[in-house]
Every structure is written in C-alpha cells, then in structure tokens.
C-alpha positions in Angstrom: 13.3 -8.5 82.3 11.8 -7.1 79.0 12.0 -3.5 78.5 8.9 -2.1 76.6 9.1 1.1 75.2 5.7 3.6 74.4 5.9 2.1 71.0 5.5 -1.5 72.2 2.5 -0.3 74.3 0.7 1.4 71.9 0.8 -1.5 69.4 -0.3 -3.9 72.2 -3.1 -2.4 73.2 -6.5 -0.9 71.7 -9.4 1.0 73.6 -12.1 -1.8 73.5 -10.1 -4.2 74.8 -8.8 -2.2 77.6 -11.8 -0.8 78.4 -13.4 -4.5 78.6 -10.3 -5.3 81.0 -10.8 -2.5 83.4 -14.4 -3.2 83.7 -13.5 -7.0 84.5 -10.5 -5.3 87.0 -13.1 -3.1 88.4 -15.6 -5.9 89.3 -12.9 -8.0 91.8 -10.1 -10.4 91.1 -7.5 -7.5 92.2 -5.6 -6.3 95.9 -4.6 -2.6 95.6 -3.3 -1.2 98.8 -3.2 2.0 99.3 -0.5 4.2 96.8 2.0 6.6 98.6 2.2 10.1 97.6 5.5 11.4 98.4 6.0 15.7 98.1 9.3 17.2 96.6 10.1 20.7 96.8 12.0 22.2 94.1 13.6 25.5 94.9 13.1 28.1 92.4 9.6 26.0 90.6 6.5 23.7 91.4 6.4 21.6 94.2 7.0 17.9 92.4 4.6 14.8 93.4 6.5 11.3 93.2 3.5 8.3 93.7 4.0 4.5 94.7 1.0 2.5 93.1 1.2 -1.4 93.8 -1.4 -4.3 93.2 -1.5 -7.9 92.6 -3.8 -10.2 91.4 -6.2 -12.2 94.5 -5.0 -15.5 94.7 -9.3 -16.5 93.5 -8.6 -14.7 90.4 -8.3 -17.4 87.5 -5.4 -17.5 84.9 -1.7 -16.5 85.6 -0.6 -14.4 88.8 0.8 -11.1 88.5 1.9 -8.2 90.7 3.6 -5.0 89.8 4.2 -1.5 91.0 4.1 1.7 89.2 6.4 4.6 90.1 5.0 8.1 88.5 7.2 11.5 89.0 4.9 14.5 87.9 6.8 17.6 87.3 4.7 20.6 86.8 7.7 22.5 85.7 8.9 19.8 83.0 7.2 22.0 80.0 9.5 24.6 80.3 12.5 22.2 79.6 10.5 20.3 76.7 9.7 17.0 78.7 6.2 15.8 79.6 4.5 16.6 83.3 4.3 13.1 84.0 6.8 10.4 83.9 7.3 6.9 85.6 7.7 3.2 85.0 6.0 0.0 85.9 7.4 -3.1 86.6 5.5 -6.0 85.9 6.4 -8.9 88.1 5.2 -12.9 88.2 2.9 -13.3 91.1 4.0 -16.8 91.8 7.8 -16.3 91.8 8.2 -12.4 92.1 10.3 -12.6 89.2 10.7 -9.2 87.3 9.1 -9.8 83.9 9.0 -6.3 82.4 9.6 -2.2 82.6 7.2 -0.6 80.9 7.2 2.9 80.2 4.7 3.9 83.0 4.0 7.2 81.1 2.3 5.9 78.1 0.9 3.0 80.2 -0.9 5.5 82.6 -2.0 7.6 79.5 -3.7 4.4 77.8 -5.4 3.4 81.7 -6.5 7.2 82.8 -8.2 7.2 79.5 -9.9 4.2 79.3 -11.2 4.6 83.0 -12.8 7.6 81.7 -14.2 6.1 79.0 -15.5 3.0 81.0 -17.3 5.2 83.6 -18.6 7.0 80.4 -20.5 3.9 79.4 -22.3 4.0 82.6 -22.8 8.2 82.7 -22.5 9.8 79.5 -25.7 10.3 77.3 -26.1 7.7 75.0 -26.1 9.6 71.7 -23.2 12.3 72.7 -21.5 13.2 69.7 -19.7 16.4 70.8 -17.0 16.2 73.3 -15.0 19.3 74.4 -11.6 18.4 75.7 -10.2 20.9 78.2 -6.3 20.7 78.1 -3.8 20.2 75.5 -1.5 18.1 77.2 -0.1 14.6 76.6 -3.2 12.6 77.9 -5.5 14.6 75.8 -5.4 12.4 72.2 -6.0 9.3 74.5 -9.3 11.0 76.1 -10.3 11.4 72.6 -9.8 8.0 71.5 -11.2 6.4 74.8 -14.1 8.0 74.8 -15.0 7.7 71.0 -14.6 3.9 71.7 -17.9 4.3 73.9 -19.5 6.6 72.3 -20.4 8.1 68.7 -18.2 11.0 69.0 -17.4 13.0 65.5 -17.0 16.4 67.1 -14.0 17.8 69.2 -13.6 21.0 70.7 -10.2 21.7 72.2 -9.4 24.5 74.6 -6.5 25.3 76.5 -4.7 27.9 78.2 -2.3 27.8 75.2 -3.8 28.3 72.2 -0.5 26.6 70.3 -1.0 23.4 72.3 -4.7 23.3 70.9 -3.8 23.9 67.8 -1.1 20.7 67.5 -3.6 18.6 68.8 -6.3 19.7 66.5 -4.0 18.9 63.6 -3.3 15.6 65.1 -7.1 14.9 65.5 -8.0 15.8 62.1 -6.0 13.2 60.8 -7.7 10.9 62.6 -11.4 11.2 61.1 -12.7 13.7 63.8 -13.8 17.2 62.9 -12.2 19.3 65.6 -12.5 23.2 66.8 -10.3 25.1 69.0 -12.7 27.0 71.8 -11.8 30.5 72.5 -14.2 30.7 74.9 -14.4 28.1 77.3 -17.9 28.9 78.6 -19.2 28.7 75.1 -17.5 25.8 74.2 -19.0 23.8 77.6 -22.1 24.9 76.5 -22.2 23.3 73.3 -20.6 19.7 74.8 -22.6 16.5 75.6 -19.2 15.2 77.1 -16.5 17.8 78.9 -13.2 15.8 79.7 -10.9 17.8 81.9 -7.0 16.8 82.1 -5.2 19.8 83.4 -2.9 20.7 86.2 -5.0 23.8 86.9 -5.1 25.2 90.9 -8.0 27.1 90.0 -11.7 25.8 89.0 -11.9 25.9 85.1 -15.0 24.9 84.6 -18.5 26.9 86.4 -21.7 24.8 87.3 -23.5 27.9 85.8 -22.3 26.6 82.3 -23.3 23.3 82.6 -26.7 22.2 80.9 -29.4 19.2 81.4 -28.1 15.9 79.7 -24.2 16.7 80.3 -21.5 14.4 81.4 -18.2 16.1 83.1 -15.1 14.2 83.1 -13.0 15.3 85.7 -8.7 13.8 85.3 -6.7 16.3 85.8 -6.3 18.0 89.9 -4.5 15.2 91.8 -3.6 17.1 94.9 -5.5 19.1 97.0 -4.2 22.2 95.5 -5.6 21.7 92.2 -9.0 22.2 91.1 -11.0 21.9 87.9 -14.5 22.7 88.5 -15.9 24.4 91.0 -18.3 23.8 94.0 -21.5 24.5 91.8 -20.5 21.9 89.2 -20.6 19.3 91.7 -23.8 20.4 93.6 -26.0 20.3 90.2 -24.4 16.8 89.1 -24.9 13.3 90.2 -21.3 12.4 91.5 -19.2 9.1 90.8 -15.8 8.8 92.0 -13.0 6.1 90.4 -12.2 4.9 93.8 -12.7 6.0 97.7 -9.1 7.6 97.1 -10.7 10.4 95.7 -12.9 11.5 98.4 -9.6 12.7 100.2 -6.7 12.8 97.4 -6.8 15.2 94.6 -9.1 18.3 94.0 -12.5 18.8 93.3 -14.6 16.2 95.0 -12.1 15.7 98.2 -12.4 19.7 98.6 -15.8 20.2 98.1 -16.3 17.4 100.7 -13.5 18.7 103.2 -15.2 22.2 102.7 -18.6 21.7 103.4 -19.8 22.2 99.9 -21.1 18.5 99.5 -21.6 15.8 101.7 -20.9 12.1 101.5 -24.2 11.0 100.2 -24.2 13.1 97.1 -21.1 10.9 96.1 -23.0 8.3 94.4 -20.9 5.4 93.4 -17.4 4.3 92.7 -16.5 2.6 89.4 -16.5 -0.7 90.8 -19.8 -0.4 92.1 -21.0 0.8 88.7 -19.4 -2.2 87.3 -21.1 -4.3 89.3 -24.5 -3.1 88.8 -24.9 0.2 90.5 -27.3 2.7 88.5 -25.3 5.2 86.6 -27.4 7.9 84.3 -30.8 7.0 85.2 -32.6 9.9 83.3 -31.6 12.1 80.2 -31.6 15.3 82.0 -29.2 14.6 84.7 -25.6 16.0 84.9 -23.4 13.6 85.8 -19.6 13.8 87.1 -16.7 11.3 86.9 -14.0 11.9 89.0 -10.8 9.7 88.9 -7.5 9.7 90.6 -6.2 6.5 88.9 -5.8 3.0 90.5 -3.3 0.8 90.7 -5.4 -2.2 89.6 -5.8 0.0 86.1 -2.1 0.0 85.5 -1.8 -3.7 86.3 -4.7 -4.5 84.4 -3.1 -2.6 81.2 0.2 -4.0 82.0 -1.6 -7.6 81.9 -2.8 -7.1 78.6 0.3 -5.6 77.0 2.4 -8.3 78.4 0.3 -10.8 77.4 0.0 -8.9 73.6 4.1 -9.6 73.8 3.8 -13.1 75.0 1.7 -14.1 72.2 3.6 -15.6 68.8 
C-alpha cells in the first residue's frame, strides 16, 4: 500500500481536470451510501466531529473498479495548537479484490475536491463574466477556493474577509504571488456589495452574510457550516436566492439550507436542484439578475473521483 502525501496530491491534481472528473461522477457511475456523523465531546472545548464517508464505482461504470472511504476529524479548537481544524485520511482500495492501494492525506484531498465541487456548481450558477471574488474565511481551504473559481470564471480580483485580520493578510500575501489582485476587506457588508461571487468557508455559528446586502446577479457559495450548530448566511439570503445543493444531505445536515427548511423560512420547493441534476442538464442560472446560492456539505463520490485521479497520475510511468 502506498502512502500519498499532501505534496503528492498537489503534484497529481489540477482544477480543470478535477472539476471535469467531479462532473462525470455526479452524472452517475458511483455509489455513495449515507455518511456517518459522530459527535465527540471535548471537555473544556468545542465539540469535535468524526465523519465516515464510503463510496465505490458501480458495476456498470467503465474502467477499473475502485472503492474507498474517508475518515475526517473536525476539531474546531485545533487552531490554538497550531493545527488545522480538519484532519483525515482517505483509503483507496481495489473494487475487484478489496486490496488496499493507497492511504492518502485526507485533509489535502478534501481541500481539492471541496473547492472543485464549488467551482463545478459555479459553472452553472455564477455570472459568466464574474471577475471579483470575495473569500469569507482565511483557513486552509481558502486558497483552493480561489484557484478553483478562477478555473471556471475570469477571476482576477480577490477580496478577503476574516475574523482575524492576520489570517487575511497571510492569505493575501500568498495569493498575490499567484497573479491575483488581492485586497483585505474591513467591512464585510461593503465587500459583499462589491463581489460577483462570494465564497464562504468558515466555522461560524451565527450568520455572516445578510440577505439585505446581496445585489442582483451575484452567486453565493456556502462551504462551511457543516453541522446544525453552524450558519454562514441568514434566512433572508436564502429567500432572495435560487438555492442549489450538492446532494440531498444538505437538506438535513449542515447549517443554512437545513436550518432554513427546519424552521420554515423556506420550503422544499425553494431548493431548485442538486449538483447531479445540474450536471445532467437541469437549468442553473437563467438570467443575469438572478441571485444564486450553492450549499455544499460534501459527498463521498467527490473524494473517490479525486482519489482515482491521484492514483491514475501516480500509476502512470
């Protein structure tokens, strides 16, 4: 069994190919059972979460057969220890024999596939000429979201808002070296008003984006809020937008859409389609003045598609 590091994954992947691979996965050919959530009490600290996410290629899918499982641990207090909040491992196995093939850095694989899923949704939902991207949150996922969105839209201007300014400054310095014009937003309200695409990846427990701030034509990408104690956008934002989700899990898991449905702020008919339906031809953005919203909670098929792409690159002489 091969150990695959974060550097190995970075060398194997690029966003155009990964976004295409996720599109193929969402169109069919993979089986992804309901993932397991386990709450882990941490005395004196924030509750941690462990997620188990299995998936495998269906018998009808062309090419080699694979199966895999990701174990993800989310420890919100890790920042105090100088560690990422999200850590994990992905185990890729042969779908023919069950033989373990590779243990991959789960956090890095998650960064790549999560950002690629947002960009895949943006292909259908973001305004075609979107140039100005606002990133809310400056964690480890943030630079991947910038690169992914820039792979599907002509993003050249990036604003960063973070509850700790030092984190925004560090991210800005890194992105400036990649050719983006980068600024640090002091006012989140003003930054939202100036953006074409707003991408949120935070661990916030209260809404950050207010619907009253949104203007016609924007696309809102909600990546954080992975449990029902978290929230990144308020009910008004969801009511003003045409809402899309990655999978039906977003209707009951994670904040934002699930909470708005639970509390009656929106009804089920307000959620237009999931990412699979978009990839199979369902209508996404239908006019220049629409506000669109995409909520992701993550899908095991994304991990498997990314792991297969990494394995293919590593196995090629």
